[in-house]
N, C-alpha and C positions, 0 to 999 in steps of 0.2 A: 504493500500500500504506500510505503514511503516513496518508492520510486515514481509511482503515478502522481502523487502529490507534488513532487519536485518538478515533474515534467508537464503539468497540466497546460501551462501557457505555450511552451514549445510544441506540444502535440497538437493543440488547437491551431496554432499558427501554421504548422506544416500542412494540416488538413485544408485550411482556408487557402493557402498559397497554392497547394497542389491542385485544388479544384479550379482556382483562377487560371492557372496555366493550362490545365487540361481543357478548359472550355475553349481556349484559343486553338489548341491542337484539334479538338473535335470539329470545330468549324472549318479549319483548313483541310481536314481529311474527310469531311462530309459524313461524320458520325452523327447523324441527325435523325430525330423522330419527326416524321412528316405527318400532318393531319390526315386522318382517315375515319371510317365509320365507327371505329372503336374509341377514338381519342376524344378528348374534350378541349384540346387546344386548337387554335385557328391558324397558327404560323409555325414554321419549322423551328424546332428547339434542339440544341445540342444534347446528346444523350450519352449514357455510359459513365457519368460522373461518379457513380458509386465505386468504380474501380479504385479511386483514390483512397477513400476512407477504408475500404476493405483491405487493400494491400498494406496500408499504414498500420492497420490493426494487426495483421500477420507479423509485420516487422516488430511491432511493439511487444506482442506477447512472446516473440522469440527472445527479446531482450529480458523480459520478465522471467522467462524460463532459464535463460543463462544465469540470471541472478538468483536462481534456485527458489523462486517464489511461485512456481507453477509446476504441478506434477507432469511427468513425462506423457502419460496418457491423455491428460487434458490438452497438452500442447499438440500432440499428434492429432487429436480429434478436432480441435479448433484451428490449428495451424495448417496441417496438410489438407484436411477437408475444406477449411475455409478458403484457402487459396485456389483450390480446385473449383469450388462453387463460384468464386468471383470471376475466374478466368472463363468458366463455362458461360456465365452470364454475359461477360464482355464479348465473347465470341458471338453470342446470340444478338447482342446490340449491333455489332459490326456487320454480320451476315447471318440472317435468320437460320437457326438450326431446326431441322424437322422435329415435330412434336414427339414422334416415336423415339428419336435419338436422345432428346432431352429427358424423356422418361427413363430410358436405360441408364443415363448418366446419373440421374437423381436416385435411382435404385442403388447404384454403385456407391454413391455418396452416403446414402442411408445405411447401407451394409457396413461401410467403414465406421460409422458412428456406433453401430451395434457391436462391431469387433472391438472397438476401444472400450465400450462399456463392459463387454465380456471380460476383458483383461483386468478391469477394475472389480471383477466379481459382483457386478451389479445385476446380472441376469439370473441369479440363482433364486428365482421366485417359485417356491414350492407349490403355491396354490394355482399355478398356471403352467400347463405343459409347454415345453420348448417349441413344439411344432405349431402351437397357437401363438405363443409370445413373439417369436421372431417375425412372422407375417404382420402381426398387429403393430409392432414397433416400426417395421418398414412402412406400413400404411400411414402411421402417425407422422413419420419424418417427411415422406413425400407430400402428404397433405399440408404440413407446416410450411415446407418450401414454397409450394404453390399458393397457399393462403396469403403469405406475406406479399407475394407478387401481385395477388388480386387487389390488395389495398393500395397499391401504388398507381392510383388512377387520377388523382387531382393533386395540384401543387402542394407540396409540404406535408401531405398526409402520412406517407410512409416514414419520412425523416423525423417529423415531430413525434410520431408514434414510437420510433426506435429510442429516441431520447427519453421519453416518458417511461417506457417499459424498462429500460436499463437502469435509470435512477431509482425507480420504484422497487425493482427486484434487488438492487444493491441495498436499499433501505430495509427490505424484508430480512435479508441475510444479516444486516447489522443488528436489527432489533432482536433477532432470534439467536444471535451469536453462533451462526452456522457458516460453514465453508468460507472461512476468511479469505482464502486464495481466489475465490470467484468475485469478491467485491471489486477489486481493481479491474477485472475483466469487464464487468458491466459498466463501471465508470468510464473505462477506456472507450467503449462503444459510444457512450453519450458524448464524450468530448470530440471524438472524430466526426461523428454525424453532425455535431454542433458546428463544426467548421464548414460543413457542406450546406447546412440548411439556410444560411444567409443568401445563397444563390438559388435555393429551391423554394423558398417561401413565396407565396403568390404575390405578384406574377412571377413564376419561375423563369430563370434565364438558363437553367440546365436541369436535366432529369438524371436521377440516379441510374435508371435503366435496370436491366436484369443483373448487371454487374453488382449493383447494390442490393436489389430486392431479393435475389436468389441467395446472395451471401447472408443477408440478415435473416432470411427464413431458415437457412441451414444452421446458422449460429444459434438463434433463439430455440429452434427445434432441438438441437443437440443438447443445449443447456437445460431445456425443459426435461428431457429424458434423464439427463445426468442428475439433476437436483431432485427430481421426483423419485427415481429409483434409489437414490442415495439417502433420501429422507431429509434433505435440506429445505426444500420448498414443496409443499403438497400440490397435487394437480388442481385442487380447488382454488388455491391461491393463484396459480397460473391463470386459471379461467377468469378469476376476478380481475387480475391485472390486465389481461387482454380484453376485458369488457366489451367495448364496442366492436373491436376488430374480430373477436371470436363470434359475436352474434351476427355481424354482417356477412362474414364469409360462410358461416354454417347455414343460416337461414336462406341466403341467396342460392347456395348450391342445392339445398333440399327442394326449394320451391321450383328451381329450374328443372330438376330431375322430373318433377311432377308435371310441369307445364310445357316444357320445351322438348321436342323430339331429339334434337341434337344438342343436348344440354352441355356437352363437353367442349363445344366450339367456343372461341373467344367471343366476349360480349362486353357490354357496358351497362348492365342492369342492376349493379349494386345500388343500394339506397343512397350512399354518399355521391355516386355519380349522377343519379337522377336529381338529387337535391341541388347539385352544382348546376345542372341545366335549368332547374326551376328558378333558382335564385340568380342565375347568371353570374355566379361568384364562387371561385375556388376558395377565396379568403374566408368567406362566411362559413363554409362547410368545414374547412380545416380548423378554423378557430373554434367552431362549435364542438368538434370532437376533442380538441385540446381542453376546453373548459369542462366538458363531460368527464374527461380523464382526471383533471385536477380536483374538481369539486364533488365528484360522485365516486369515481373508482378509487382514487387515492385514499380518502377517509375509510372506505369500506375495506380496502386492503389492510390498512393499519388495524382496523377493528378485527379482522380475521386473524391477525397475528396474535392479538391479545385475547381473542375468544375463539380458539381453534375448534372448540366443540360445536361452534355455530358456523363453521366455514362453508358448509354446503349451502345453507340458507343464504349466507352473505354473498356467495358466488351467484346464486340465482337472482338476488336483488340487484347485484352489480350489472348483470347483462339484460335484465328485464326491460328497461326503457329502450335499450338498443334493439332488442328483439322486436318490440312493437314498431319502432321506427322502420326497421328493415322490412318487416312484414307489410307495412303500409306503403312504403316508397321503393321497395326493391323490385323483384321481377313481376310481382302482381301489378305494379304501376307501369312498368315497362319491361317486357321480356326480350328486348332487342339484344 
């Protein structure tokens, strides 16, 4: 933790400067997100900016690992898997990868996480057979990777979410005095994404692209499995912290499976996307979710820490307003 405290300003500055320089590079090399039927922006925007904070994250945890403040398996899980996820996403930003190939790579990434967890002896769950446990964990990881990609649809949404999630989860670990080595990891994510968000806050001048969203989905997914199986953060606290994002992605997919024949195709029928079109403002939607997180999700998360016997009820309360909003303004409102 001391190393991160000492390097907060330099890390933030490196992220900010890296994104600033990358934006010029992306424009020169035509790494651009052009408007289409799925997007909500009206002009071409440089994309792939997430490669900066993701690779800086890998470099930073490598230094933490060298300083013997991170276990080998956590470094391999977050470092090796993280850089692969980032480069996969960046490749997709530059030249689209076939959906089937992306799924194969995501399954390989998810298998790597399970391998690292197995080495940590976290998969010895006697109440669930291994032939059920492994596919379930693979499904969760692939879902998490794609779910985070789903919320990257309006300016600042995925970036502000990553900052909130990271700082809140670091607070949870601090309050419960659990897994001290992970607190700097979460804080590091928040600092690095903080350097990016000044360019991504509406109106965005750059997008994180899959280089950022796939990396964040992989990182949060692997940390969720690690902390849940290790008993550091319960699954109900994770659901509480992810509040709006969990509700939007879950309800949207379920309703689309029911309503839309080809539900698996790309779309823009998430509630936050429809609300951005209704209000004609990315800023209002992103700010609304930020306020929801700070004034609703954060207090409930803290409450669940001090009242663990009520964490199931608290998780339901945390996502209930988001479930209602998503049901009303999601695919039922627009199944496009």
